[in-house]
N, C-alpha and C positions, 0 to 999 in steps of 0.2 A: 471542470476536474477543479477549477477554482471555486465554484459552488459549494463543492464537499469539503473544501477544506475549511472554506468560512463558517460552515455550519458546525464542523468539528471543532473549532476554533472557538464559537459561541458557546458551544455545549460545556466545553472546556474551560473557559472563562467564567461561566455561570455555576461551575462546581456541581453541575446536576448529577453526574453519573456518581459522585461521591457522597450524595446526600441522602440517609435511609428516606425510603417511601419513593424517590425518584427513579423506580424501575424502568418506566417506558423512556425516559431519558437516556438512562444508561443503553439500554438496548438499541436504541437509534444511532448513539453513538458507536457503539460496537459494529452496528450494520454498516455505517458509513465509512469507519476503518476499514471493515472488510473490503466494501465497493472501492474504495481508493486504492488500497493494496492490489487487489485484483488487477484493476485497469494499470496501474504502475509496472506490475509485473507482465502483464500482456503486452504494454509497448515497450519494455526493456527486451521482453524476447522476440518482438516483431523488429526491433533495432538490430539484435544480434543476427536474426536470420538476413536481413538486409544487408549489413556489414559483414558478414563472413567471408566474403571474395575481394571486399574492399579494404581491409583492415590487416596489419600485420599480426604475427602470430599473438605477441603480447598483449595488443591492444585488443583482440578476440578474447583472449583468456582473462581482461581483466572485464569485458564487458559480459562475460558467461559466469563471472562468480558474481557480479553485480545481480544478475538476473536469478541466479540460483539463490543469492541472500534475500532478495524479495520474496522467492518462492517459498524459503523457508519461514519467513516472517509472515507471510499469509496462512502457512500451514499451522504454525504455533496458536495462530489468532484464531483458527477455526477449530481447534483441539479443545 
């Protein structure tokens, strides 16, 4: 995942997505962001499932809300 973060950072630093004519870089950045969010959402959901019996109710609620927020972010990115 750190390679994805590095590539997103480099594309952002170069401002390629915001310069007219750099559609390929913009599409690559969007794909990387989606891949990163998908991975983060899946990891958070797996953690939530594993922790279901190990955490108290407030901790489970907090983890669930974070997982939900990641899912919503992913959904808005795909829209």
